C-alpha positions in Angstrom: 118.1 124.8 100.6 117.3 121.0 101.6 117.4 121.7 105.2 114.6 124.8 104.7 112.7 122.0 102.6 113.1 119.7 105.4 112.0 122.3 107.7 108.6 122.8 105.8 108.3 119.2 105.1 107.9 118.9 108.9 105.6 121.8 109.2 103.7 120.4 106.3 103.0 117.2 108.3 101.7 119.1 111.4 99.2 121.3 109.3 98.0 118.2 107.6 97.7 116.7 111.2 95.6 119.6 112.0 93.5 118.9 109.0 92.9 115.7 110.2 91.7 117.1 113.4 89.4 119.3 112.2 87.6 116.4 109.9 88.5 113.6 112.6 87.5 115.1 115.8 83.5 114.1 115.7 82.7 114.0 119.4 80.7 111.5 121.7 77.8 109.4 120.7 79.2 109.1 116.9 77.9 105.8 115.7 79.2 104.2 112.1 76.8 103.7 109.6 76.1 104.2 105.6 78.2 102.2 102.8 81.1 100.1 104.7 80.6 101.9 107.8 81.8 105.3 106.3 79.2 107.7 107.5 79.5 109.3 110.8 76.4 110.4 112.5 77.6 113.4 114.3 78.5 114.9 110.8 74.9 116.6 111.1 76.3 118.1 113.7 80.1 119.7 112.6 80.2 122.8 111.1 80.8 123.1 107.5 83.9 125.5 107.8 85.7 122.9 109.8 85.5 120.4 106.5 86.3 123.7 104.4 89.1 124.4 106.8 90.5 120.8 106.7 90.7 120.9 102.8 92.5 124.1 103.0 95.0 122.9 106.0 95.3 119.5 103.5 96.4 121.5 100.6 98.7 123.6 101.6 100.1 120.6 104.0 100.8 118.6 101.5 102.6 121.0 99.3 105.3 121.7 102.1 105.0 117.5 102.6 106.1 117.6 98.7 109.3 120.0 99.7 110.3 117.8 102.9 110.2 114.7 101.0 111.8 116.1 97.7 114.3 117.0 100.0 115.2 113.9 101.9 115.0 112.0 98.5 117.8 114.2 97.1 119.6 113.5 100.6 119.2 109.7 99.8 120.4 110.4 96.5 123.8 111.3 97.6 124.6 107.6 98.1 121.7 106.0 96.4 120.8 107.4 93.3 118.0 105.1 92.4 116.4 104.7 95.6 117.0 108.8 96.1 115.0 109.5 93.0 112.1 106.8 93.8 112.0 108.5 97.0 111.4 112.1 95.4 109.3 111.4 92.5 106.7 108.6 93.7 106.6 110.7 96.7 106.0 114.2 95.1 103.3 112.5 93.1 102.0 110.9 96.3 101.6 114.6 98.1 99.4 115.3 94.7 97.2 111.7 95.6 96.8 113.0 99.5 95.4 115.9 98.6 92.9 114.1 96.2 92.7 111.4 99.3 91.9 114.3 102.1 89.6 116.4 99.8 87.3 113.3 99.2 87.2 112.5 102.8 85.8 116.0 103.6 83.4 116.2 100.7 81.8 113.1 101.9 80.2 114.8 105.4 79.3 117.6 103.1 77.1 115.7 100.7 75.6 113.9 104.1 75.0 116.9 105.5 73.1 118.3 102.5 70.9 115.5 101.8 69.9 114.8 105.1 69.1 118.7 105.9 67.0 118.5 102.3 64.9 115.4 103.9 66.6 112.8 101.5 68.5 110.5 104.2 67.7 107.3 101.9 69.7 108.7 98.6 73.0 108.7 101.0 73.8 105.5 100.4 73.4 105.1 96.6 75.0 108.8 96.0 77.8 108.0 98.3 78.5 104.6 96.6 78.5 106.6 93.2 81.0 108.8 94.7 83.6 106.2 96.1 83.1 104.5 92.3 84.1 107.5 90.7 87.1 108.1 93.2 88.6 104.5 94.1 91.3 104.4 91.6 92.7 107.8 92.2 92.0 107.3 95.3 94.1 104.3 96.6 96.8 104.9 94.3 97.2 107.8 95.4 97.6 106.7 99.1 99.7 103.7 98.0 102.4 106.7 96.1 102.3 108.8 99.3 103.1 105.7 101.3 106.2 104.8 99.0 108.5 107.4 100.8 108.0 105.8 104.0 109.7 102.4 102.5 111.9 103.9 100.8 113.0 106.3 104.1 113.3 102.2 106.0 115.6 101.0 103.3 117.6 104.2 103.2 118.2 104.2 107.2 118.8 100.6 107.2 121.7 100.6 104.2 123.2 103.7 105.9 122.7 105.9 102.7 121.5 108.5 106.0 123.2 109.4 108.9 120.2 109.2 111.4 119.8 106.6 114.2 118.5 103.1 113.1 115.3 103.4 115.5 114.3 106.0 112.7 112.9 103.7 110.6 110.1 103.6 113.1 108.9 107.3 112.3 107.1 107.1 109.2 103.1 106.9 108.2 103.0 102.9 108.1 104.1 102.3 111.5 102.3 105.4 113.2 99.0 104.2 111.1 99.6 100.5 112.7 99.3 102.4 115.9 96.2 104.2 115.2 94.7 101.7 114.4 95.7 99.4 117.3 94.3 101.8 119.3 90.8 102.0 118.0 90.6 98.3 117.9 91.9 98.5 122.0 88.7 101.1 122.6 86.9 101.7 119.6 84.7 104.6 122.0 87.9 105.9 123.9 89.9 106.5 120.9 86.9 107.3 118.2 88.7 110.5 117.1 92.2 110.3 118.3 94.8 109.0 117.4 92.9 108.1 113.9 93.8 109.5 110.7 96.4 112.0 112.7 98.7 109.0 112.9 99.7 109.0 109.2 100.3 112.5 108.7 102.4 113.1 111.8 104.1 110.0 109.8 104.6 112.8 107.4 106.0 115.4 109.3 108.5 112.7 110.4 109.9 112.5 107.1 110.9 116.0 107.0 112.1 115.1 110.7 114.6 112.2 109.4 116.1 114.9 106.7 116.6 117.9 109.1 118.6 115.4 111.3 120.1 113.7 108.4 121.7 117.3 107.7 122.7 118.4 111.6 
């Protein structure tokens, strides 16, 4: 059962990454604007179905990721119950937050498009600021909880709670996020779309992979 859950967790991370691509692949000529630079001008060119499909991918992907995190937590618990239960409980709670996080990101362009199409681009900043204020706390709490199993998996690997190569500590969302941000800092124009936000989702897939390798 744990092996099945870990495999599904890996697939879930890939599904989340596909959702990220649907949302984040904006094409050439895109510019950052709006409150906090969170508005992309190319949103107006992107079809609504992409954002809807992205939300659906993230919804089902995060459910599968939850199974992978639960599996990894139970594997860790065989040698360290506290660490294993923290991984499973906080990580699974984080996947619920992950659905909120991704959905919130995808709703932004839909709001932007409707306001621009209705001839009220001047309302974009005030509306999105209100939106950000409303979701800020659960957004950041959910994201923080989702990163918890990345930290606990590193501890588990370094302390020998799970039997995988030590270099597997690099296979997590935090490290992958740093890689994605670094690419964009080096060349924002070339890497404006990818790897971008796809990286943390790939990191979640790696938690499933860690569980698979540990069970082999």
